[in-house]
PALO-945342 format. One record per residue: residue number from 1; residue in three letters; z, y, x of N, C-alpha, C in turn. Coordinates in steps of 0.05 Angstrom, whole numbers, plus 5000, padded with zeros to 4 digits. Example, Ala and Ser with C-alpha at 12.3 -4.5 7.8 and 13.67 -1.06 7.14 Angstrom:
<nodes>
> num/residuo/n.w/n.v/n.u/ca.w/ca.v/ca.u/c.w/c.v/c.u
> 1/ALA/5156/4886/5264/5156/4910/5246/5156/4934/5264
> 2/SER/5142/4955/5257/5143/4979/5273/5157/5001/5258
</nodes>
This chain:
<nodes>
> num/residuo/n.w/n.v/n.u/ca.w/ca.v/ca.u/c.w/c.v/c.u
> 1/MET/7820/3962/2144/7794/3961/2139/7784/3942/2119
> 2/GLN/7768/3956/2095/7763/3935/2076/7728/3930/2077
> 3/ALA/7723/3907/2070/7695/3904/2069/7691/3887/2042
> 4/VAL/7664/3901/2032/7656/3882/2008/7627/3876/2011
> 5/VAL/7617/3852/2007/7589/3844/2010/7574/3853/1980
> 6/LEU/7555/3871/1986/7543/3878/1961/7520/3862/1959
> 7/GLY/7507/3853/1973/7488/3835/1973/7483/3819/1997
> 8/ALA/7476/3794/1995/7479/3773/2018/7451/3761/2027
> 9/ALA/7430/3767/2010/7406/3753/2009/7385/3772/2022
> 10/ALA/7362/3757/2035/7344/3776/2052/7327/3789/2032
> 11/GLY/7308/3802/2040/7286/3817/2021/7274/3800/1999
> 12/GLY/7279/3808/1975/7267/3791/1954/7289/3778/1936
> 13/ALA/7314/3779/1947/7337/3770/1933/7336/3737/1928
> 14/PHE/7352/3725/1917/7356/3696/1909/7368/3694/1878
> 15/PRO/7347/3683/1859/7324/3677/1866/7303/3703/1866
> 16/GLN/7281/3701/1880/7261/3718/1885/7243/3721/1863
> 17/TRP/7237/3744/1856/7220/3746/1825/7196/3728/1821
> 18/ASN/7183/3725/1846/7160/3709/1846/7159/3681/1858
> 19/SER/7183/3674/1864/7189/3644/1876/7193/3620/1855
> 20/ASN/7184/3607/1860/7185/3581/1843/7191/3557/1861
> 21/GLY/7207/3560/1883/7211/3544/1903/7239/3527/1890
> 22/PRO/7250/3507/1901/7267/3494/1888/7298/3509/1886
> 23/GLY/7300/3518/1909/7328/3538/1909/7328/3557/1889
> 24/CYS/7307/3573/1885/7302/3595/1864/7300/3583/1839
> 25/ARG/7289/3559/1836/7297/3548/1809/7321/3537/1799
> 26/ARG/7335/3531/1817/7362/3524/1810/7380/3548/1805
> 27/ALA/7377/3569/1823/7392/3590/1819/7379/3603/1789
> 28/ARG/7355/3605/1783/7350/3616/1756/7356/3597/1734
> 29/ASN/7360/3576/1738/7373/3559/1714/7404/3559/1716
> 30/GLY/7415/3576/1729/7442/3570/1727/7456/3551/1743
> 31/ASP/7449/3539/1755/7460/3516/1771/7488/3532/1791
> 32/PRO/7507/3523/1784/7534/3535/1799/7535/3529/1832
> 33/ALA/7516/3511/1840/7517/3506/1867/7491/3526/1877
> 34/ALA/7478/3542/1865/7459/3559/1874/7464/3585/1866
> 35/LYS/7485/3596/1874/7494/3623/1862/7470/3645/1870
> 36/PRO/7459/3660/1851/7444/3689/1861/7456/3704/1870
> 37/ARG/7438/3716/1892/7450/3733/1910/7427/3760/1906
> 38/SER/7437/3783/1910/7419/3810/1913/7415/3809/1943
> 39/GLN/7400/3834/1948/7391/3834/1974/7412/3854/1991
> 40/ALA/7410/3845/2022/7435/3849/2042/7446/3880/2042
> 41/SER/7468/3883/2036/7478/3907/2043/7513/3905/2041
> 42/LEU/7523/3916/2056/7555/3916/2058/7566/3945/2053
> 43/ALA/7591/3942/2040/7605/3970/2038/7635/3964/2056
> 44/VAL/7642/3989/2069/7669/3986/2085/7681/4015/2075
> 45/SER/7709/4012/2082/7727/4036/2077/7753/4030/2092
> 46/ALA/7761/4058/2101/7787/4057/2114/7812/4059/2100
> 47/ASP/7803/4068/2075/7825/4075/2052/7821/4064/2020
> 48/GLY/7807/4051/2017/7796/4041/1989/7784/4065/1970
> 49/ASP/7779/4090/1978/7777/4109/1962/7748/4124/1977
> 50/HIS/7740/4122/2003/7718/4133/2009/7701/4112/2025
> 51/TRP/7678/4102/2014/7665/4081/2024/7633/4087/2036
> 52/PHE/7629/4071/2058/7601/4075/2065/7586/4048/2062
> 53/LEU/7561/4051/2063/7545/4030/2054/7528/4026/2083
> 54/LEU/7531/4002/2087/7511/3989/2114/7483/3981/2097
> 55/ASN/7469/3993/2100/7441/3991/2091/7443/3996/2059
> 56/ALA/7415/4007/2051/7414/4017/2024/7397/3996/2008
> 57/SER/7402/3974/1999/7382/3957/1988/7362/3965/1966
> 58/PRO/7342/3950/1958/7330/3957/1931/7344/3949/1910
> 59/ASP/7370/3934/1910/7384/3925/1892/7407/3945/1887
> 60/LEU/7409/3970/1899/7432/3984/1900/7448/3988/1874
> 61/ARG/7429/3996/1854/7441/4005/1830/7460/3983/1811
> 62/GLN/7446/3957/1816/7463/3935/1804/7484/3929/1821
> 63/GLN/7483/3936/1847/7504/3931/1866/7531/3949/1859
> 64/ILE/7521/3968/1858/7540/3992/1846/7561/3984/1821
> 65/GLU/7540/3980/1799/7553/3969/1775/7571/3946/1774
> 66/ALA/7566/3930/1796/7581/3903/1799/7607/3911/1815
> 67/THR/7610/3933/1829/7631/3936/1845/7643/3958/1836
> 68/PRO/7667/3958/1822/7683/3980/1808/7691/3999/1832
> 69/SER/7696/3995/1858/7706/4012/1882/7682/4030/1883
> 70/LEU/7657/4025/1876/7637/4042/1887/7628/4061/1860
> 71/GLN/7643/4058/1839/7636/4072/1810/7652/4098/1811
> 72/PRO/7638/4121/1793/7650/4140/1787/7678/4141/1780
> 73/ARG/7694/4162/1790/7727/4164/1783/7736/4185/1768
> 74/SER/7717/4206/1774/7728/4234/1761/7707/4250/1756
> 75/GLY/7712/4270/1738/7691/4291/1729/7667/4277/1720
> 76/LEU/7649/4296/1709/7625/4282/1692/7607/4269/1718
> 77/ARG/7607/4276/1741/7589/4268/1760/7606/4262/1790
> 78/SER/7613/4239/1801/7626/4237/1826/7617/4210/1836
> 79/SER/7623/4205/1860/7617/4178/1874/7638/4174/1895
> 80/PRO/7647/4152/1904/7663/4146/1923/7647/4137/1949
> 81/ILE/7617/4140/1949/7601/4134/1971/7599/4156/1986
> 82/ALA/7610/4162/2008/7616/4179/2032/7587/4181/2048
> 83/GLY/7574/4157/2053/7550/4156/2072/7540/4131/2072
> 84/VAL/7515/4127/2085/7504/4107/2089/7493/4103/2116
> 85/VAL/7496/4082/2128/7491/4072/2157/7464/4057/2152
> 86/LEU/7449/4059/2170/7420/4047/2168/7420/4032/2199
> 87/THR/7410/4005/2195/7407/3987/2216/7378/3982/2220
> 88/GLY/7356/3992/2206/7329/3990/2211/7318/4007/2186
> 89/GLY/7290/4007/2191/7269/4016/2170/7257/4003/2154
> 90/ASP/7265/3977/2148/7247/3955/2131/7256/3964/2107
> 91/VAL/7239/3958/2088/7242/3965/2058/7270/3957/2043
> 92/ASP/7280/3935/2050/7302/3926/2040/7325/3938/2056
> 93/ALA/7322/3956/2073/7346/3971/2081/7352/4001/2075
> 94/ILE/7323/4007/2064/7325/4042/2059/7313/4042/2035
> 95/ALA/7301/4025/2013/7294/4034/1987/7313/4044/1970
> 96/GLY/7338/4036/1975/7359/4034/1954/7368/4068/1958
> 97/LEU/7361/4081/1979/7367/4111/1984/7357/4128/1953
> 98/LEU/7331/4117/1949/7322/4132/1929/7334/4127/1902
> 99/THR/7352/4112/1899/7370/4110/1876/7397/4127/1879
> 100/LEU/7397/4145/1899/7421/4160/1906/7411/4186/1908
> 101/ARG/7394/4190/1887/7380/4220/1889/7390/4241/1866
> 102/GLU/7408/4233/1855/7421/4252/1834/7439/4277/1847
> 103/ARG/7431/4287/1865/7442/4315/1879/7478/4308/1884
> 104/GLN/7478/4284/1897/7506/4276/1903/7509/4280/1930
> 105/ARG/7532/4289/1941/7539/4297/1970/7545/4274/1983
> 106/PHE/7528/4262/2006/7539/4240/2020/7521/4241/2048
> 107/GLY/7524/4229/2067/7510/4229/2094/7495/4208/2102
> 108/ILE/7471/4205/2110/7457/4182/2124/7461/4183/2156
> 109/TYR/7470/4159/2167/7471/4159/2195/7451/4139/2203
> 110/ALA/7436/4150/2227/7415/4126/2235/7403/4137/2262
> 111/THR/7391/4121/2276/7376/4128/2299/7354/4152/2299
> 112/ALA/7348/4165/2313/7327/4185/2312/7300/4167/2306
> 113/ARG/7297/4145/2315/7272/4129/2306/7271/4125/2277
> 114/ILE/7296/4118/2265/7295/4110/2239/7296/4132/2218
> 115/LEU/7307/4152/2230/7306/4178/2215/7280/4192/2216
> 116/SER/7262/4184/2236/7232/4197/2231/7217/4183/2212
> 117/VAL/7226/4155/2209/7210/4142/2189/7216/4152/2161
> 118/LEU/7240/4163/2152/7250/4176/2130/7230/4205/2128
> 119/ASP/7236/4218/2155/7217/4243/2155/7189/4244/2151
> 120/ASP/7179/4228/2158/7154/4218/2156/7138/4209/2127
> 121/ASN/7161/4207/2108/7153/4196/2083/7164/4216/2062
> 122/PRO/7147/4232/2050/7160/4258/2036/7174/4245/2017
> 123/ILE/7173/4217/1998/7186/4213/1976/7219/4209/1985
> 124/PHE/7226/4209/2008/7255/4214/2014/7269/4244/2013
> 125/GLU/7250/4261/2011/7258/4292/2001/7270/4290/1975
> 126/VAL/7265/4274/1960/7289/4272/1934/7317/4275/1942
> 127/LEU/7324/4267/1966/7347/4268/1979/7351/4296/1990
> 128/GLY/7357/4316/1971/7354/4340/1988/7375/4347/2013
> 129/ARG/7359/4356/2029/7373/4362/2054/7399/4383/2059
> 130/ASP/7395/4396/2033/7421/4416/2035/7444/4403/2025
> 131/ILE/7441/4378/2012/7466/4364/1998/7469/4336/2013
> 132/VAL/7447/4320/2026/7450/4298/2040/7442/4302/2067
> 133/ALA/7464/4301/2084/7465/4304/2112/7448/4281/2127
> 134/ARG/7430/4288/2147/7417/4265/2164/7430/4265/2191
> 135/HIS/7448/4249/2198/7464/4251/2222/7448/4229/2243
> 136/THR/7438/4243/2261/7420/4225/2282/7445/4212/2302
> 137/VAL/7442/4187/2304/7462/4166/2319/7450/4159/2344
> 138/ALA/7457/4167/2365/7445/4159/2390/7460/4133/2397
> 139/PRO/7440/4112/2409/7455/4085/2413/7471/4086/2429
> 140/LEU/7491/4065/2429/7515/4064/2445/7536/4089/2449
> 141/THR/7534/4107/2428/7553/4124/2433/7566/4129/2404
> 142/PRO/7596/4124/2407/7614/4125/2380/7612/4151/2368
> 143/CYS/7610/4150/2342/7613/4176/2326/7631/4171/2300
> 144/PRO/7646/4195/2294/7665/4188/2263/7646/4184/2242
> 145/LEU/7654/4166/2228/7636/4166/2199/7656/4190/2181
> 146/LEU/7639/4209/2168/7655/4228/2154/7652/4228/2122
> 147/ARG/7671/4234/2109/7677/4235/2088/7654/4255/2075
> 148/ALA/7650/4260/2049/7635/4281/2035/7644/4306/2042
> 149/ASP/7668/4314/2045/7677/4344/2051/7678/4349/2085
> 150/GLY/7668/4327/2096/7668/4334/2125/7691/4329/2139
> 151/THR/7710/4317/2129/7734/4309/2142/7732/4273/2153
> 152/HIS/7747/4269/2174/7739/4242/2181/7754/4220/2164
> 153/SER/7734/4201/2159/7743/4179/2147/7764/4161/2155
> 154/GLY/7764/4164/2180/7785/4143/2198/7767/4121/2208
> 155/LEU/7739/4118/2201/7721/4097/2211/7704/4113/2230
> 156/SER/7703/4100/2252/7679/4098/2273/7656/4080/2270
> 157/LEU/7634/4097/2279/7610/4074/2282/7595/4079/2310
> 158/GLU/7584/4056/2318/7569/4056/2338/7545/4037/2331
> 159/LEU/7522/4049/2342/7497/4031/2334/7490/4022/2364
> 160/PHE/7481/4001/2364/7471/3985/2391/7445/3973/2386
> 161/PRO/7426/3975/2407/7405/3955/2404/7404/3928/2405
> 162/VAL/7389/3914/2384/7388/3887/2384/7358/3884/2386
> 163/PRO/7348/3855/2399/7323/3848/2395/7310/3849/2371
> 164/GLY/7287/3864/2360/7278/3864/2335/7247/3874/2335
> 165/LYS/7237/3884/2316/7207/3890/2314/7212/3918/2294
> 166/VAL/7186/3933/2299/7184/3952/2275/7184/3939/2248
> 167/PRO/7185/3960/2226/7185/3945/2200/7152/3933/2195
> 168/LEU/7151/3921/2173/7129/3906/2171/7105/3932/2162
> 169/TYR/7115/3944/2146/7096/3968/2137/7081/3986/2165
> 170/LEU/7093/3982/2185/7085/4003/2204/7074/3985/2229
> 171/GLU/7068/3962/2221/7053/3942/2244/7022/3947/2235
> 172/HIS/7011/3947/2259/6979/3950/2258/6968/3932/2282
> 173/GLY/6948/3920/2271/6934/3903/2288/6949/3874/2295
> 174/ALA/6948/3870/2320/6960/3846/2329/6986/3846/2329
> 175/ALA/7003/3821/2326/7032/3818/2317/7047/3835/2346
> 176/PRO/7062/3853/2336/7079/3867/2354/7099/3850/2368
> 177/PRO/7107/3854/2392/7122/3841/2413/7150/3850/2398
> 178/ILE/7171/3831/2406/7200/3833/2403/7210/3853/2421
> 179/VAL/7219/3877/2414/7226/3898/2433/7258/3904/2427
> 180/ILE/7269/3913/2442/7297/3924/2439/7299/3957/2444
> 181/GLY/7301/3971/2422/7304/3995/2425/7315/4007/2396
> 182/GLU/7308/4028/2382/7318/4043/2366/7310/4030/2337
> 183/ASP/7288/4015/2334/7278/4007/2309/7299/3984/2292
> 184/THR/7314/3968/2311/7331/3947/2300/7356/3951/2315
> 185/VAL/7375/3960/2300/7399/3959/2316/7424/3947/2297
> 186/GLY/7447/3941/2314/7471/3929/2296/7490/3955/2293
> 187/ALA/7508/3953/2280/7528/3970/2277/7553/3957/2281
> 188/MET/7571/3974/2292/7603/3964/2298/7615/3987/2283
> 189/ILE/7630/3981/2269/7652/3995/2254/7679/3987/2264
> 190/SER/7692/4011/2267/7721/4004/2283/7742/4022/2268
> 191/GLN/7766/4016/2269/7791/4027/2261/7812/4015/2271
> 192/ASP/7824/4034/2286/7852/4023/2299/7852/4003/2313
> 193/GLY/7825/4002/2332/7823/3979/2349/7811/3956/2333
> 194/ARG/7812/3950/2311/7800/3932/2297/7767/3933/2297
> 195/ARG/7749/3917/2292/7719/3920/2296/7707/3903/2279
> 196/LEU/7689/3907/2262/7672/3896/2247/7646/3900/2260
> 197/PHE/7625/3878/2261/7601/3878/2274/7584/3873/2243
> 198/PHE/7561/3891/2241/7540/3881/2220/7511/3879/2232
> 199/ILE/7498/3855/2236/7474/3851/2246/7458/3837/2230
> 200/PRO/7446/3846/2209/7431/3835/2193/7401/3826/2200
> 201/GLY/7396/3837/2224/7366/3823/2234/7370/3826/2265
> 202/CYS/7368/3802/2278/7367/3797/2307/7348/3777/2315
> 203/ALA/7327/3779/2338/7301/3757/2338/7317/3740/2358
> 204/ARG/7334/3750/2377/7349/3729/2398/7378/3739/2412
> 205/MET/7390/3725/2423/7412/3729/2433/7410/3740/2460
> 206/THR/7420/3762/2471/7417/3771/2499/7445/3768/2512
> 207/PRO/7450/3765/2537/7472/3766/2550/7489/3792/2543
> 208/GLU/7475/3814/2536/7490/3841/2534/7498/3838/2504
> 209/LEU/7486/3827/2487/7493/3822/2459/7513/3803/2456
> 210/ALA/7515/3779/2473/7538/3761/2473/7563/3772/2484
> 211/ASP/7563/3791/2505/7584/3802/2519/7597/3821/2497
> 212/ARG/7580/3834/2479/7588/3855/2464/7605/3842/2440
> 213/LEU/7596/3816/2432/7608/3803/2407/7633/3788/2418
> 214/ALA/7635/3778/2443/7652/3760/2449/7683/3766/2443
> 215/GLY/7694/3750/2422/7721/3754/2420/7724/3774/2390
> 216/ALA/7705/3781/2378/7706/3802/2354/7720/3788/2335
> 217/GLU/7733/3808/2320/7746/3799/2295/7732/3784/2271
> 218/LEU/7709/3801/2267/7690/3792/2247/7666/3805/2253
> 219/VAL/7646/3782/2248/7611/3792/2251/7603/3781/2227
> 220/PHE/7582/3803/2215/7567/3793/2196/7539/3791/2210
> 221/PHE/7525/3769/2211/7504/3763/2226/7477/3752/2209
> 222/ASP/7451/3755/2220/7426/3746/2209/7428/3718/2207
> 223/GLY/7422/3712/2179/7422/3683/2170/7398/3678/2156
> 224/THR/7373/3693/2164/7349/3694/2148/7341/3665/2144
> 225/LEU/7333/3647/2168/7323/3621/2165/7340/3604/2181
> 226/TYR/7338/3577/2167/7350/3554/2184/7339/3541/2207
> 227/HIS/7309/3540/2200/7294/3526/2223/7275/3555/2225
> 228/ASP/7264/3557/2250/7249/3577/2257/7215/3573/2239
> 229/ASP/7209/3549/2235/7186/3546/2223/7187/3536/2193
> 230/GLU/7210/3546/2180/7218/3538/2157/7198/3550/2131
> 231/MET/7189/3569/2132/7170/3580/2113/7141/3566/2121
> 232/ILE/7133/3565/2141/7108/3546/2146/7111/3517/2133
> 233/ARG/7135/3507/2137/7137/3476/2130/7136/3475/2101
> 234/ALA/7147/3497/2084/7149/3499/2057/7126/3512/2045
> 235/GLY/7104/3519/2061/7085/3528/2048/7085/3555/2036
> 236/LEU/7108/3575/2046/7107/3596/2036/7096/3622/2053
> 237/GLY/7085/3613/2077/7077/3632/2093/7066/3624/2122
> 238/GLU/7057/3640/2139/7044/3629/2164/7062/3641/2188
> 239/LYS/7084/3654/2182/7098/3668/2201/7125/3652/2209
> 240/THR/7132/3651/2236/7155/3633/2241/7182/3657/2238
> 241/GLY/7202/3647/2235/7221/3668/2239/7224/3691/2263
> 242/ARG/7221/3679/2286/7216/3700/2310/7200/3719/2308
> 243/ARG/7172/3712/2296/7151/3730/2290/7162/3752/2272
> 244/MET/7176/3743/2250/7192/3763/2235/7212/3781/2244
> 245/GLY/7221/3774/2266/7244/3788/2280/7275/3775/2274
> 246/HIS/7272/3748/2271/7296/3733/2258/7303/3710/2280
> 247/MET/7331/3706/2291/7334/3683/2301/7339/3662/2275
> 248/SER/7335/3638/2286/7343/3609/2267/7368/3606/2270
> 249/LEU/7379/3592/2252/7406/3583/2254/7406/3556/2271
> 250/ALA/7388/3537/2270/7389/3515/2282/7374/3512/2308
> 251/GLY/7376/3492/2322/7366/3492/2350/7378/3501/2374
> 252/PRO/7368/3492/2396/7384/3497/2422/7384/3533/2428
> 253/GLU/7366/3547/2417/7368/3578/2421/7377/3593/2390
> 254/GLY/7385/3571/2378/7388/3588/2351/7418/3598/2346
> 255/THR/7424/3609/2324/7449/3624/2323/7472/3608/2325
> 256/LEU/7478/3583/2313/7497/3564/2313/7503/3561/2340
> 257/ALA/7486/3552/2362/7494/3547/2386/7494/3573/2403
> 258/ALA/7486/3596/2397/7490/3619/2414/7519/3627/2409
> 259/PHE/7531/3623/2383/7555/3635/2377/7577/3614/2387
> 260/ALA/7573/3596/2395/7592/3572/2399/7612/3580/2418
> 261/PRO/7603/3590/2439/7621/3597/2465/7632/3625/2461
> 262/LEU/7628/3644/2444/7633/3670/2438/7664/3675/2435
> 263/GLY/7676/3656/2417/7709/3662/2409/7704/3684/2387
> 264/VAL/7687/3688/2370/7684/3708/2349/7705/3694/2327
> 265/GLN/7719/3709/2318/7744/3701/2298/7738/3690/2274
> 266/ARG/7716/3707/2264/7706/3702/2238/7674/3707/2234
> 267/ARG/7661/3689/2228/7632/3690/2229/7622/3688/2199
> 268/VAL/7602/3707/2190/7592/3710/2164/7564/3713/2162
> 269/LEU/7546/3692/2152/7517/3697/2152/7512/3712/2131
> 270/ILE/7495/3732/2132/7482/3748/2114/7455/3754/2116
> 271/HIS/7440/3767/2099/7413/3771/2093/7400/3745/2102
> 272/ILE/7401/3726/2083/7394/3700/2076/7369/3694/2061
> 273/ASN/7343/3683/2072/7322/3679/2054/7326/3663/2033
> 274/ASN/7307/3669/2013/7307/3650/1990/7306/3621/1997
> 275/SER/7288/3612/2022/7278/3588/2031/7302/3572/2042
> 276/ASN/7328/3584/2054/7342/3576/2067/7366/3555/2052
> 277/PRO/7363/3534/2057/7379/3512/2039/7414/3522/2048
> 278/VAL/7417/3536/2066/7451/3544/2067/7460/3556/2040
> 279/LEU/7436/3572/2022/7448/3583/1995/7454/3562/1980
> 280/LEU/7452/3535/1985/7458/3520/1963/7486/3505/1974
> 281/ASP/7503/3502/1960/7532/3497/1962/7532/3466/1970
> 282/ASP/7514/3450/1959/7510/3419/1964/7490/3413/1987
> 283/SER/7482/3428/2003/7459/3416/2017/7473/3406/2042
> 284/PRO/7462/3393/2056/7470/3383/2089/7474/3404/2107
> 285/GLU/7455/3426/2105/7454/3450/2125/7477/3469/2115
> 286/ARG/7486/3469/2091/7514/3480/2086/7535/3466/2099
> 287/GLU/7535/3447/2096/7558/3424/2105/7560/3432/2142
> 288/ALA/7533/3438/2151/7532/3441/2178/7538/3464/2190
> 289/VAL/7532/3486/2177/7542/3511/2184/7570/3519/2181
> 290/THR/7582/3503/2158/7613/3505/2155/7628/3491/2177
> 291/ALA/7616/3463/2183/7628/3450/2204/7629/3468/2228
> 292/ALA/7610/3481/2233/7608/3497/2258/7622/3523/2258
> 293/GLY/7637/3524/2233/7655/3553/2233/7645/3579/2221
> 294/TRP/7625/3573/2206/7611/3595/2200/7619/3594/2166
> 295/GLU/7614/3621/2154/7617/3625/2121/7589/3638/2116
> 296/VAL/7582/3634/2087/7560/3642/2086/7567/3665/2059
> 297/ALA/7555/3687/2062/7565/3706/2048/7553/3706/2020
> 298/PHE/7567/3717/2004/7557/3718/1976/7563/3744/1962
> 299/ASP/7553/3754/1943/7554/3780/1931/7583/3781/1925
> 300/GLY/7599/3806/1923/7627/3804/1915/7645/3795/1934
> 301/MET/7638/3787/1954/7656/3773/1978/7671/3794/1987
> 302/GLU/7698/3793/1989/7715/3818/1996/7732/3805/2026
> 303/ILE/7732/3823/2050/7744/3818/2070/7764/3838/2080
> 304/ARG/7787/3834/2091/7805/3858/2097/7810/3848/2131
> 305/LEU/7809/3874/2146/7818/3870/2171/7839/3882/2177
</nodes>
């Protein structure tokens, strides 16, 4: 199995277009220790010829142009992209679908809840249903990922609930509670017994999730914030990470502590907010996560299982 990180940053990317924060200034000025990153997405393949995207970020067009394996190879129009798996309905997970609107055959895989979000917004009808199949994936039920011609790609998908919340644009009134359902899911991609997990959003570690991840070969996990009140401290907003549906890395209930006993062989942080100092190669926080056995994803990062 091959995996390529198309984008490693959270919504807004790094540097974010309207951010004058210290990290974004360093990235914008070409500091080699502050590498720019686009919005989070992963591409996976069993054979190097047929690829599946895990989330379709608003930066998808530039990600395709930066990734030769995703570019056309034959005829006047073609694409090795066979499908898109959605782990939520946030803008930074679905907006890139609109980039794929030029009558190219592929499949969309998501829970019934997330497909209903697409169904309710007529702009997504630019992806003609006669050519772009929408596959409803029941949580905890493995299903094959199919090539554009309907044959098995060699990869299997299982979506599983993780603690999260509804997309921001669907919030109404008071802060919604953190729930476990079909709005926020993780994805397990498997091939010949090897497993890759992609969980770009998770509000807390549960015993069920810990059991699922224990001993996994590779996990890409929510790295949005280092401290739960990071954005409040920086004067960037009034929400904690937990309120936004994301675990923080530090602290007794944070990601570093939660993963310490799980025996995951390779742990990679993805969906990293521009305020998070782990994006800076020379920060103490980067040193801390590296010492804890974590890698920080970057655009173009390649991994083989």
